[in-house]
OpenMM code with the backbone's topology and positions (N, CA, C; nanometers):
from openmm import Vec3, app, unit

residues = "MET ILE ASP GLN PRO ARG ALA GLY LYS ILE ALA GLY GLU ALA PHE ASP GLN TRP GLN ALA GLY HIS HIS GLU GLN SER GLU LEU LEU TYR GLN GLN ALA ILE SER LEU ALA ASP PRO LYS HIS PHE GLY LEU SER ALA TYR TYR GLY GLU TYR ALA CYS VAL LEU ASN GLU LEU GLY LYS HIS GLY GLN ALA THR VAL GLN LEU GLU LYS SER LEU ALA ALA VAL LEU ALA GLN GLY ASN MET ALA GLY SER PRO THR ALA ILE MET ALA ARG TYR PHE LEU ALA GLU GLN LEU LEU HIS HIS GLY ALA PRO GLU ARG ALA LEU GLU THR LEU GLY PRO SER ILE ASP SER ALA PRO LYS ASP TRP LEU THR ARG VAL VAL GLU ALA HIS VAL LEU PHE ALA LEU ASN ARG ARG SER GLU ALA LYS ILE ALA ALA THR LEU ALA ILE SER ASN ALA PRO THR PRO GLU LYS ALA GLU VAL LEU GLN LEU ASN LEU GLY ARG VAL LEU GLY THR GLN ASP SER".split()
positions = [
    Vec3(2.3396, 1.3994, -0.7185),
    Vec3(2.3616, 1.3452, -0.8408),
    Vec3(2.2998, 1.2174, -0.8852),
    Vec3(2.2373, 1.2090, -0.9835),
    Vec3(2.1576, 1.0868, -1.0455),
    Vec3(2.2692, 0.9783, -1.0880),
    Vec3(2.2399, 0.8717, -1.0472),
    Vec3(2.3324, 0.7587, -1.0925),
    Vec3(2.2316, 0.6270, -1.0724),
    Vec3(2.1475, 0.6226, -1.1792),
    Vec3(2.0406, 0.5171, -1.1737),
    Vec3(2.1041, 0.3752, -1.1603),
    Vec3(2.2100, 0.3370, -1.2380),
    Vec3(2.2539, 0.2078, -1.2287),
    Vec3(2.3092, 0.1785, -1.0891),
    Vec3(2.3733, 0.2668, -1.0244),
    Vec3(2.4141, 0.2478, -0.8987),
    Vec3(2.3124, 0.2464, -0.7814),
    Vec3(2.2035, 0.3451, -0.8144),
    Vec3(2.0840, 0.3215, -0.7317),
    Vec3(2.0292, 0.1941, -0.7262),
    Vec3(2.0037, 0.1330, -0.8482),
    Vec3(1.9488, 0.0025, -0.8742),
    Vec3(2.0176, -0.1241, -0.7896),
    Vec3(2.1514, -0.0957, -0.8149),
    Vec3(2.2366, -0.1822, -0.7355),
    Vec3(2.2237, -0.1809, -0.5771),
    Vec3(2.2170, -0.0520, -0.5530),
    Vec3(2.2027, -0.0234, -0.3885),
    Vec3(2.0814, -0.0829, -0.3416),
    Vec3(1.9824, -0.0469, -0.4198),
    Vec3(1.8483, -0.0785, -0.3822),
    Vec3(1.8415, -0.2415, -0.3742),
    Vec3(1.9027, -0.3207, -0.4428),
    Vec3(1.9049, -0.4482, -0.4573),
    Vec3(1.9824, -0.5019, -0.3263),
    Vec3(2.0754, -0.4344, -0.2867),
    Vec3(2.1411, -0.4763, -0.1586),
    Vec3(2.0543, -0.4361, -0.0492),
    Vec3(1.9947, -0.3270, -0.0453),
    Vec3(1.8968, -0.2902, 0.0619),
    Vec3(1.7973, -0.4004, 0.0965),
    Vec3(1.7378, -0.4314, -0.0210),
    Vec3(1.6317, -0.5415, -0.0343),
    Vec3(1.6838, -0.6777, 0.0465),
    Vec3(1.8008, -0.7090, -0.0134),
    Vec3(1.8677, -0.8344, 0.0571),
    Vec3(1.8886, -0.8187, 0.2110),
    Vec3(1.9301, -0.7062, 0.2338),
    Vec3(1.9591, -0.6807, 0.3852),
    Vec3(1.8250, -0.6881, 0.4598),
    Vec3(1.7126, -0.6135, 0.4093),
    Vec3(1.5997, -0.6203, 0.4554),
    Vec3(1.5457, -0.7753, 0.4858),
    Vec3(1.5486, -0.8473, 0.3797),
    Vec3(1.5056, -0.9893, 0.3701),
    Vec3(1.5852, -1.0656, 0.4909),
    Vec3(1.7025, -1.0315, 0.5049),
    Vec3(1.7972, -1.1081, 0.5961),
    Vec3(1.7687, -1.0546, 0.7501),
    Vec3(1.6683, -0.9488, 0.7742),
    Vec3(1.6636, -0.9137, 0.9077),
    Vec3(1.7462, -0.8046, 0.9459),
    Vec3(1.8369, -0.7408, 0.8764),
    Vec3(1.9329, -0.6376, 0.8979),
    Vec3(1.8688, -0.5101, 0.8473),
    Vec3(1.7811, -0.4616, 0.9371),
    Vec3(1.6857, -0.3502, 0.9112),
    Vec3(1.7588, -0.2134, 0.9141),
    Vec3(1.8681, -0.2079, 1.0047),
    Vec3(1.9215, -0.0734, 0.9980),
    Vec3(2.0262, -0.0552, 0.8858),
    Vec3(2.0695, -0.1569, 0.8553),
    Vec3(2.1740, -0.1554, 0.7413),
    Vec3(2.0792, -0.1398, 0.6062),
    Vec3(1.9796, -0.1993, 0.6011),
    Vec3(1.8926, -0.1695, 0.4824),
    Vec3(1.8377, -0.0310, 0.4831),
    Vec3(1.8029, 0.0202, 0.5960),
    Vec3(1.7458, 0.1582, 0.5892),
    Vec3(1.8513, 0.2448, 0.5353),
    Vec3(1.9809, 0.2353, 0.5907),
    Vec3(2.0962, 0.3252, 0.5175),
    Vec3(2.1014, 0.3064, 0.3569),
    Vec3(2.0933, 0.1900, 0.3291),
    Vec3(2.1087, 0.1593, 0.1900),
    Vec3(1.9950, 0.2081, 0.1108),
    Vec3(1.8712, 0.1999, 0.1614),
    Vec3(1.7657, 0.2500, 0.0890),
    Vec3(1.7797, 0.4162, 0.0704),
    Vec3(1.8231, 0.4871, 0.1806),
    Vec3(1.8475, 0.6166, 0.1832),
    Vec3(1.9371, 0.6578, 0.0861),
    Vec3(2.0438, 0.5782, 0.0536),
    Vec3(2.1389, 0.5915, -0.0431),
    Vec3(2.1008, 0.5789, -0.1798),
    Vec3(2.0183, 0.4764, -0.2020),
    Vec3(1.9547, 0.4379, -0.3362),
    Vec3(1.8568, 0.5482, -0.3747),
    Vec3(1.7862, 0.5872, -0.2798),
    Vec3(1.6924, 0.6962, -0.3271),
    Vec3(1.7396, 0.8257, -0.3545),
    Vec3(1.8489, 0.8466, -0.2812),
    Vec3(1.9238, 0.9896, -0.3247),
    Vec3(1.9923, 0.9861, -0.4405),
    Vec3(2.0266, 0.8656, -0.5149),
    Vec3(2.0995, 0.8587, -0.6450),
    Vec3(1.9884, 0.8203, -0.7535),
    Vec3(1.8716, 0.7862, -0.7091),
    Vec3(1.7673, 0.7454, -0.8128),
    Vec3(1.7291, 0.8414, -0.9087),
    Vec3(1.7038, 0.8187, -1.0360),
    Vec3(1.6507, 0.9093, -1.1206),
    Vec3(1.4910, 0.9194, -1.0819),
    Vec3(1.4464, 1.0546, -1.0625),
    Vec3(1.3201, 1.0750, -1.0152),
    Vec3(1.1943, 1.0214, -1.1302),
    Vec3(1.2394, 0.9984, -1.2423),
    Vec3(1.1537, 0.9408, -1.3552),
    Vec3(1.1674, 0.7845, -1.3649),
    Vec3(1.2548, 0.7252, -1.2826),
    Vec3(1.2670, 0.5821, -1.3140),
    Vec3(1.1555, 0.5147, -1.2588),
    Vec3(1.1096, 0.4117, -1.3281),
    Vec3(0.9887, 0.3195, -1.2996),
    Vec3(1.0153, 0.2576, -1.1752),
    Vec3(1.1355, 0.2318, -1.1266),
    Vec3(1.1333, 0.1702, -1.0089),
    Vec3(1.1375, 0.2420, -0.8757),
    Vec3(1.1421, 0.3733, -0.8892),
    Vec3(1.1484, 0.4616, -0.7721),
    Vec3(1.0361, 0.4237, -0.6871),
    Vec3(0.9204, 0.4165, -0.7203),
    Vec3(0.8208, 0.3962, -0.6371),
    Vec3(0.8258, 0.2660, -0.5478),
    Vec3(0.9000, 0.1617, -0.6163),
    Vec3(0.9195, 0.0510, -0.5540),
    Vec3(1.0234, 0.0402, -0.4371),
    Vec3(1.1314, 0.1405, -0.4505),
    Vec3(1.2170, 0.1683, -0.3545),
    Vec3(1.1534, 0.2456, -0.2424),
    Vec3(1.0788, 0.3437, -0.2639),
    Vec3(0.9939, 0.4023, -0.1516),
    Vec3(0.9099, 0.3075, -0.0713),
    Vec3(0.8319, 0.2230, -0.1345),
    Vec3(0.7655, 0.1290, -0.0658),
    Vec3(0.8375, 0.0125, 0.0112),
    Vec3(0.9460, -0.0285, -0.0485),
    Vec3(1.0300, -0.1305, 0.0237),
    Vec3(1.0929, -0.0707, 0.1569),
    Vec3(1.1303, 0.0648, 0.1298),
    Vec3(1.1888, 0.1513, 0.2347),
    Vec3(1.1072, 0.1695, 0.3419),
    Vec3(0.9695, 0.1821, 0.3142),
    Vec3(0.8569, 0.2093, 0.4042),
    Vec3(0.8519, 0.0751, 0.4868),
    Vec3(0.8451, -0.0429, 0.4359),
    Vec3(0.8449, -0.1621, 0.4948),
    Vec3(0.9473, -0.1785, 0.6011),
    Vec3(1.0812, -0.1308, 0.5781),
    Vec3(1.1982, -0.1393, 0.6513),
    Vec3(1.1607, -0.0480, 0.7741),
    Vec3(1.1080, 0.0597, 0.7449),
    Vec3(1.0910, 0.1670, 0.8529),
    Vec3(0.9868, 0.0963, 0.9273),
    Vec3(0.8795, 0.0625, 0.8927),
    Vec3(0.7965, -0.0171, 0.9755),
    Vec3(0.8525, -0.1122, 1.0732),
    Vec3(0.9233, -0.1917, 1.0153),
    Vec3(1.0071, -0.2934, 1.0937),
    Vec3(1.0921, -0.2338, 1.2089),
    Vec3(1.1295, -0.1158, 1.1758),
    Vec3(1.1980, -0.0461, 1.2880),
    Vec3(1.1347, 0.0466, 1.3827),
    Vec3(0.9830, 0.0395, 1.3627),
    Vec3(0.9116, 0.1065, 1.4551),
    Vec3(0.8726, 0.2440, 1.4027),
    Vec3(0.9267, 0.2851, 1.2827),
    Vec3(0.9349, 0.4216, 1.2455),
    Vec3(0.8088, 0.4510, 1.1616),
    Vec3(0.6871, 0.4276, 1.2114),
    Vec3(0.5729, 0.4314, 1.1477),
    Vec3(0.5469, 0.5624, 1.0511),
    Vec3(0.5784, 0.6756, 1.1315),
    Vec3(0.5401, 0.8027, 1.0699),
    Vec3(0.6227, 0.8134, 0.9365),
    Vec3(0.7574, 0.7651, 0.9699),
    Vec3(0.8607, 0.7966, 0.8435),
    Vec3(0.7987, 0.6833, 0.7429),
    Vec3(0.7507, 0.5751, 0.7848),
    Vec3(0.7081, 0.4765, 0.6739),
    Vec3(0.5959, 0.5447, 0.5936),
    Vec3(0.5168, 0.5952, 0.6553),
    Vec3(0.3922, 0.6707, 0.5857),
    Vec3(0.4317, 0.7670, 0.4828),
    Vec3(0.5288, 0.8377, 0.5224),
    Vec3(0.5807, 0.9455, 0.4413),
    Vec3(0.6447, 0.8788, 0.3039),
    Vec3(0.7164, 0.7682, 0.3220),
    Vec3(0.7628, 0.7019, 0.2087),
    Vec3(0.6569, 0.6336, 0.1129),
    Vec3(0.5368, 0.5990, 0.1898),
    Vec3(0.4372, 0.5630, 0.1049),
    Vec3(0.3776, 0.6625, 0.0276),
    Vec3(0.3550, 0.7706, 0.0867),
    Vec3(0.3125, 0.8802, 0.0205),
    Vec3(0.3976, 0.9239, -0.0982),
    Vec3(0.5377, 0.9179, -0.0698),
    Vec3(0.6320, 0.9432, -0.1928),
    Vec3(0.6039, 0.8408, -0.3036),
    Vec3(0.5926, 0.7205, -0.2617),
    Vec3(0.5757, 0.5970, -0.3553),
    Vec3(0.4481, 0.6344, -0.4397),
    Vec3(0.3437, 0.6657, -0.3924),
    Vec3(0.2212, 0.7075, -0.4507),
    Vec3(0.2509, 0.8280, -0.5401),
    Vec3(0.3082, 0.9304, -0.4975),
    Vec3(0.3438, 1.0520, -0.5548),
    Vec3(0.4202, 1.0023, -0.6945),
    Vec3(0.5311, 0.9333, -0.6761),
    Vec3(0.6116, 0.8762, -0.7830),
    Vec3(0.5230, 0.8180, -0.8975),
    Vec3(0.4427, 0.7243, -0.8532),
    Vec3(0.3463, 0.6623, -0.9492),
    Vec3(0.2654, 0.7471, -1.0380),
    Vec3(0.2167, 0.8487, -0.9598),
    Vec3(0.1331, 0.9572, -1.0183),
    Vec3(0.2023, 1.0443, -1.1239),
    Vec3(0.3207, 1.0784, -1.0788),
    Vec3(0.4256, 1.1625, -1.1524),
    Vec3(0.4666, 1.0870, -1.2716),
    Vec3(0.4709, 0.9707, -1.2709),
    Vec3(0.5167, 0.8748, -1.4068),
    Vec3(0.3911, 0.8640, -1.5164),
    Vec3(0.2759, 0.9469, -1.4620),
    Vec3(0.1825, 0.9440, -1.5770),
    Vec3(0.0583, 0.8374, -1.5476),
    Vec3(0.0775, 0.7531, -1.4431),
    Vec3(-0.0184, 0.6445, -1.4347),
    Vec3(-0.1507, 0.7137, -1.3775),
    Vec3(-0.2542, 0.6639, -1.4558),
    Vec3(-0.3857, 0.7134, -1.4086),
    Vec3(-0.4436, 0.6532, -1.2914),
    Vec3(-0.5475, 0.7144, -1.2411),
    Vec3(-0.5929, 0.6696, -1.1023),
    Vec3(-0.6333, 0.5200, -1.0918),
    Vec3(-0.6981, 0.4788, -1.2116),
    Vec3(-0.7295, 0.3430, -1.2087),
    Vec3(-0.6354, 0.2382, -1.2638),
    Vec3(-0.4962, 0.2923, -1.2742),
    Vec3(-0.4146, 0.1835, -1.3240),
    Vec3(-0.3634, 0.0930, -1.2104),
    Vec3(-0.3277, -0.0136, -1.2550),
    Vec3(-0.2879, -0.1213, -1.1319),
    Vec3(-0.1641, -0.0503, -1.0449),
    Vec3(-0.0813, 0.0071, -1.1003),
    Vec3(0.0193, 0.0602, -1.0148),
    Vec3(-0.0264, 0.1602, -0.9187),
    Vec3(-0.1216, 0.2496, -0.9668),
    Vec3(-0.1833, 0.3510, -0.8832),
    Vec3(-0.2643, 0.2837, -0.7734),
    Vec3(-0.3508, 0.1803, -0.8055),
    Vec3(-0.4242, 0.1173, -0.7131),
    Vec3(-0.3417, 0.0481, -0.6089),
    Vec3(-0.2565, -0.0032, -0.6491),
    Vec3(-0.1541, -0.0845, -0.5465),
    Vec3(-0.0887, 0.0106, -0.4410),
    Vec3(-0.0405, 0.1360, -0.5082),
    Vec3(0.0174, 0.2316, -0.4233),
    Vec3(-0.0821, 0.3030, -0.3199),
    Vec3(-0.1930, 0.3214, -0.3764),
    Vec3(-0.3032, 0.3691, -0.2807),
    Vec3(-0.3351, 0.2548, -0.1781),
    Vec3(-0.3420, 0.1393, -0.2303),
    Vec3(-0.3764, 0.0404, -0.1262),
    Vec3(-0.2863, 0.0229, -0.0134),
    Vec3(-0.1504, 0.0257, -0.0383),
    Vec3(-0.0537, 0.0219, 0.0616),
    Vec3(-0.0551, 0.1340, 0.1533),
    Vec3(-0.0746, 0.2622, 0.1013),
    Vec3(-0.0684, 0.3840, 0.1766),
    Vec3(-0.1985, 0.3848, 0.2622),
    Vec3(-0.3160, 0.3472, 0.2014),
    Vec3(-0.4362, 0.3378, 0.3010),
    Vec3(-0.4354, 0.2333, 0.4108),
    Vec3(-0.3549, 0.1129, 0.3620),
    Vec3(-0.3428, 0.0310, 0.4807),
    Vec3(-0.2635, 0.0671, 0.5797),
    Vec3(-0.1495, 0.1451, 0.5545),
    Vec3(-0.0747, 0.1977, 0.6616),
    Vec3(-0.1530, 0.3069, 0.7310),
    Vec3(-0.2302, 0.3932, 0.6785),
    Vec3(-0.3123, 0.4965, 0.7519),
    Vec3(-0.3894, 0.4341, 0.8363),
    Vec3(-0.4662, 0.3280, 0.7901),
    Vec3(-0.5603, 0.2526, 0.8774),
    Vec3(-0.4899, 0.1942, 0.9954),
    Vec3(-0.3794, 0.1289, 0.9782),
    Vec3(-0.3235, 0.0548, 1.0945),
    Vec3(-0.2505, 0.1560, 1.1978),
    Vec3(-0.2363, 0.2743, 1.1624),
    Vec3(-0.1703, 0.3683, 1.2373),
    Vec3(-0.2501, 0.4989, 1.2798),
    Vec3(-0.3807, 0.4725, 1.2808),
    Vec3(-0.4737, 0.5566, 1.3503),
    Vec3(-0.5261, 0.6619, 1.2529),
    Vec3(-0.5253, 0.6679, 1.1203),
    Vec3(-0.5729, 0.7728, 1.0399),
    Vec3(-0.6713, 0.7110, 0.9306),
    Vec3(-0.7845, 0.6397, 0.9992),
    Vec3(-0.8709, 0.5905, 0.8820),
    Vec3(-0.9488, 0.6806, 0.7989),
    Vec3(-0.9654, 0.8144, 0.8488),
    Vec3(-1.0185, 0.9306, 0.7625),
    Vec3(-0.9296, 0.9486, 0.6341),
    Vec3(-0.8062, 0.9577, 0.6614),
    Vec3(-0.7051, 0.9768, 0.5630),
    Vec3(-0.6989, 0.8658, 0.4604),
    Vec3(-0.7048, 0.7238, 0.5281),
    Vec3(-0.7084, 0.6176, 0.4382),
    Vec3(-0.8223, 0.6243, 0.3398),
    Vec3(-0.9494, 0.6662, 0.3942),
    Vec3(-1.0474, 0.6670, 0.2986),
    Vec3(-1.0230, 0.7660, 0.1874),
    Vec3(-0.9815, 0.8828, 0.2275),
    Vec3(-0.9478, 0.9744, 0.1254),
    Vec3(-0.8481, 0.9278, 0.0224),
    Vec3(-0.7498, 0.8542, 0.0706),
    Vec3(-0.6351, 0.8013, -0.0087),
    Vec3(-0.7158, 0.6964, -0.1082),
    Vec3(-0.8124, 0.6457, -0.0784),
    Vec3(-0.8731, 0.5268, -0.1652),
    Vec3(-0.9670, 0.5939, -0.2674),
    Vec3(-1.0111, 0.7103, -0.2349),
    Vec3(-1.1236, 0.7762, -0.3092),
    Vec3(-1.0989, 0.7645, -0.4700),
    Vec3(-0.9842, 0.8164, -0.5358),
    Vec3(-0.9578, 0.7880, -0.6624),
    Vec3(-0.9708, 0.6463, -0.7274),
    Vec3(-0.9182, 0.5455, -0.6369),
    Vec3(-0.9124, 0.4250, -0.6772),
    Vec3(-1.0717, 0.3664, -0.7062),
    Vec3(-1.1564, 0.3974, -0.5931),
    Vec3(-1.2937, 0.3678, -0.5823),
    Vec3(-1.3664, 0.4281, -0.7022),
    Vec3(-1.3439, 0.5558, -0.7206),
    Vec3(-1.4115, 0.6109, -0.8464),
    Vec3(-1.3638, 0.5697, -0.9773),
    Vec3(-1.2346, 0.5508, -0.9955),
    Vec3(-1.1907, 0.4947, -1.1270),
    Vec3(-1.1975, 0.3381, -1.1507),
    Vec3(-1.2045, 0.2701, -1.0426),
    Vec3(-1.1951, 0.1292, -1.0650),
    Vec3(-1.2932, 0.0689, -0.9547),
    Vec3(-1.4130, 0.0844, -0.9530),
    Vec3(-1.5184, 0.0482, -0.8561),
    Vec3(-1.5386, -0.1031, -0.8427),
    Vec3(-1.4951, -0.1759, -0.9335),
    Vec3(-1.4933, -0.3295, -0.9295),
    Vec3(-1.3652, -0.3888, -0.8717),
    Vec3(-1.2543, -0.2984, -0.8494),
    Vec3(-1.1314, -0.3431, -0.7915),
    Vec3(-1.1495, -0.4199, -0.6553),
    Vec3(-1.1242, -0.5528, -0.6596),
    Vec3(-1.1723, -0.6173, -0.5222),
    Vec3(-1.0609, -0.5897, -0.4154),
    Vec3(-0.9245, -0.5439, -0.4309),
    Vec3(-0.8397, -0.5287, -0.3347),
    Vec3(-0.8638, -0.3869, -0.2757),
    Vec3(-0.9036, -0.2823, -0.3709),
    Vec3(-0.9267, -0.1625, -0.3071),
    Vec3(-1.0589, -0.1782, -0.2186),
    Vec3(-1.1582, -0.2631, -0.2503),
    Vec3(-1.2787, -0.2649, -0.1734),
    Vec3(-1.2515, -0.3373, -0.0378),
    Vec3(-1.1567, -0.4232, -0.0464),
    Vec3(-1.1252, -0.4923, 0.0841),
    Vec3(-1.0688, -0.3914, 0.1854),
    Vec3(-0.9806, -0.3051, 0.1281),
    Vec3(-0.9234, -0.2061, 0.2401),
    Vec3(-1.0428, -0.0985, 0.2740),
    Vec3(-1.1173, -0.0687, 0.1697),
    Vec3(-1.2146, 0.0109, 0.2060),
    Vec3(-1.3259, -0.0328, 0.2970),
    Vec3(-1.3412, -0.1673, 0.3107),
    Vec3(-1.4465, -0.2094, 0.3848),
    Vec3(-1.3813, -0.2225, 0.5337),
    Vec3(-1.2559, -0.2458, 0.5477),
    Vec3(-1.1859, -0.2353, 0.6901),
    Vec3(-1.1821, -0.0789, 0.7330),
    Vec3(-1.1574, 0.0093, 0.6391),
    Vec3(-1.1566, 0.1526, 0.6721),
    Vec3(-1.2944, 0.1889, 0.7171),
    Vec3(-1.3841, 0.1498, 0.6537),
    Vec3(-1.5279, 0.1993, 0.6830),
    Vec3(-1.5748, 0.1310, 0.8331),
    Vec3(-1.5462, 0.0083, 0.8395),
    Vec3(-1.5568, -0.0583, 0.9625),
    Vec3(-1.4947, -0.0042, 1.0746),
    Vec3(-1.3714, 0.0441, 1.0607),
    Vec3(-1.2967, 0.1211, 1.1584),
    Vec3(-1.3790, 0.2630, 1.1940),
    Vec3(-1.4391, 0.3263, 1.0986),
    Vec3(-1.4968, 0.4347, 1.1232),
    Vec3(-1.6348, 0.4315, 1.1707),
    Vec3(-1.6697, 0.2913, 1.1982),
    Vec3(-1.8158, 0.2682, 1.2584),
    Vec3(-1.9057, 0.2990, 1.1438),
    Vec3(-1.8765, 0.2878, 1.0302),
    Vec3(-1.9787, 0.2958, 0.9095),
    Vec3(-2.0103, 0.1621, 0.8673),
    Vec3(-2.0761, 0.0957, 0.9580),
    Vec3(-2.0890, -0.0543, 0.9369),
    Vec3(-2.1736, -0.1038, 0.8174),
    Vec3(-2.2731, -0.0243, 0.7634),
    Vec3(-2.3545, -0.0746, 0.6577),
    Vec3(-2.2750, -0.0403, 0.5278),
    Vec3(-2.1989, 0.0659, 0.5079),
    Vec3(-2.1173, 0.0837, 0.4059),
    Vec3(-2.0044, -0.0026, 0.4041),
    Vec3(-1.9544, -0.0617, 0.5265),
    Vec3(-1.8501, -0.1235, 0.5256),
    Vec3(-1.8893, -0.2780, 0.4695),
    Vec3(-2.0200, -0.3101, 0.4976),
    Vec3(-2.0677, -0.4545, 0.4502),
    Vec3(-2.0781, -0.4484, 0.2967),
    Vec3(-2.1151, -0.3283, 0.2397),
    Vec3(-2.1301, -0.3136, 0.0925),
    Vec3(-2.0083, -0.3324, 0.0362),
    Vec3(-1.8975, -0.2623, 0.0770),
    Vec3(-1.7711, -0.2589, 0.0219),
    Vec3(-1.7249, -0.4130, 0.0301),
    Vec3(-1.7315, -0.4742, 0.1602),
    Vec3(-1.7034, -0.6148, 0.1727),
    Vec3(-1.7744, -0.7064, 0.0631),
    Vec3(-1.8881, -0.6966, 0.0383),
    Vec3(-1.9674, -0.7737, -0.0656),
    Vec3(-1.9190, -0.7546, -0.1907),
    Vec3(-1.8772, -0.6227, -0.2223),
    Vec3(-1.8124, -0.5958, -0.3617),
    Vec3(-1.6859, -0.6620, -0.3672),
    Vec3(-1.5989, -0.6569, -0.2775),
    Vec3(-1.4719, -0.7409, -0.2699),
    Vec3(-1.4809, -0.8651, -0.3022),
    Vec3(-1.5859, -0.9315, -0.2283),
    Vec3(-1.5818, -1.0773, -0.2413),
    Vec3(-1.6305, -1.1233, -0.3929),
    Vec3(-1.7483, -1.0193, -0.4262),
    Vec3(-1.8161, -1.0530, -0.5560),
    Vec3(-1.7169, -1.0388, -0.6886),
    Vec3(-1.6201, -0.9521, -0.6658),
    Vec3(-1.5214, -0.9229, -0.7692),
    Vec3(-1.3902, -0.9913, -0.7404),
    Vec3(-1.3859, -1.0731, -0.6528),
    Vec3(-1.2577, -1.1584, -0.6397),
    Vec3(-1.2254, -1.2255, -0.7799),
    Vec3(-1.0781, -1.2531, -0.8102),
    Vec3(-1.0404, -1.2994, -0.9209),
    Vec3(-1.0737, -1.4368, -0.9475),
    Vec3(-1.0837, -1.5184, -0.8326),
    Vec3(-1.1199, -1.6521, -0.8406),
    Vec3(-1.2031, -1.7068, -0.7243),
    Vec3(-1.2761, -1.8212, -0.7356),
    Vec3(-1.3678, -1.8531, -0.6233),
    Vec3(-1.2726, -1.8763, -0.4907),
    Vec3(-1.1458, -1.9260, -0.5033),
    Vec3(-1.0664, -1.9631, -0.4041),
    Vec3(-1.0337, -1.8118, -0.3272),
    Vec3(-1.0085, -1.7133, -0.3915),
    Vec3(-0.9838, -1.5888, -0.3575),
    Vec3(-1.1078, -1.5263, -0.2715),
    Vec3(-1.2180, -1.5445, -0.3182),
    Vec3(-1.3613, -1.5207, -0.2492),
    Vec3(-1.3654, -1.5849, -0.1269),
    Vec3(-1.3205, -1.7071, -0.1242),
    Vec3(-1.3245, -1.7849, 0.0174),
    Vec3(-1.2334, -1.7147, 0.1107),
    Vec3(-1.1313, -1.6765, 0.0766),
    Vec3(-1.0220, -1.6111, 0.1610),
    Vec3(-1.0866, -1.4598, 0.1944),
    Vec3(-1.1267, -1.4084, 0.1040),
    Vec3(-1.1935, -1.2689, 0.1288),
    Vec3(-1.3046, -1.2934, 0.2326),
    Vec3(-1.3835, -1.3814, 0.2047),
    Vec3(-1.4922, -1.4125, 0.3202),
    Vec3(-1.4483, -1.4341, 0.4516),
    Vec3(-1.3300, -1.5029, 0.4790),
    Vec3(-1.2723, -1.5178, 0.6063),
    Vec3(-1.2192, -1.3816, 0.6435),
    Vec3(-1.1438, -1.3140, 0.5521),
    Vec3(-1.0766, -1.1906, 0.5943),
    Vec3(-1.1683, -1.0808, 0.6392),
    Vec3(-1.2770, -1.0938, 0.5675),
    Vec3(-1.3963, -1.0003, 0.5880),
    Vec3(-1.4891, -1.0349, 0.6802),
    Vec3(-1.4858, -1.1387, 0.7571),
    Vec3(-1.5744, -1.2031, 0.8369),
    Vec3(-1.6402, -1.0904, 0.9577),
    Vec3(-1.5398, -1.0339, 1.0195),
    Vec3(-1.5923, -0.9387, 1.1156),
    Vec3(-1.6800, -0.8308, 1.0431),
    Vec3(-1.6333, -0.7725, 0.9384),
    Vec3(-1.6945, -0.6625, 0.8864),
    Vec3(-1.8539, -0.7285, 0.8334),
    Vec3(-1.8527, -0.8447, 0.7934),
    Vec3(-1.9771, -0.8813, 0.7563),
    Vec3(-2.0620, -0.9357, 0.8685),
    Vec3(-1.9967, -0.9421, 0.9792),
    Vec3(-2.0810, -0.9837, 1.1013),
    Vec3(-2.0907, -1.1438, 1.1161),
    Vec3(-2.0044, -1.2150, 1.0479),
    Vec3(-1.9991, -1.3605, 1.0531),
    Vec3(-1.8818, -1.3994, 1.1500),
    Vec3(-1.8188, -1.3112, 1.2105),
    Vec3(-1.7054, -1.3547, 1.2938),
    Vec3(-1.6887, -1.2774, 1.4183),
    Vec3(-1.6858, -1.3370, 1.5313),
    Vec3(-1.6860, -1.2534, 1.6495),
    Vec3(-1.5524, -1.1694, 1.6763),
    Vec3(-1.5530, -1.0664, 1.7535),
    Vec3(-1.4500, -0.9792, 1.7797),
    Vec3(-1.3860, -0.9476, 1.6737),
] * unit.nanometer
topology = app.Topology()
chain = topology.addChain("A")
for resn in residues:
    res = topology.addResidue(resn, chain)
    for name in ("N", "CA", "C"):
        topology.addAtom(name, app.Element.getBySymbol(name[0]), res)
């Protein structure tokens, strides 16, 4: 049964429990909130994403990946185009998850629509660089890293990205 006001309240409680380090309680609350949420509600993708973070804290990485996939699906079901900021962010988080849990090929597939529709998006290019590096596609990784840095929103962010991508660019050991 859909009860969006209650879902929102419970999701807020789940978030507070997560932040307080009470991950098991947060997990239960997110499950409840999602079961009550309106499938068309703009906040549903955030519920899934936050729930994924809790699951990762609990070491349930496979389940977290599923929640991030649901987050992306919710964003797209709400009519967000591939190059929209919300779709780019959802793809970014899913690709990061896939990369960190041994599925770089899937991570690259996940990023494809963002790369195609927003080729200058620095955030997409950062994770793309790391994914390509993990796939041992070093020259392509360097190109993606360079694009991320050159499209950074500020000079300060470009400096941070330079450090983040040092290994990919070959300016940092190990």
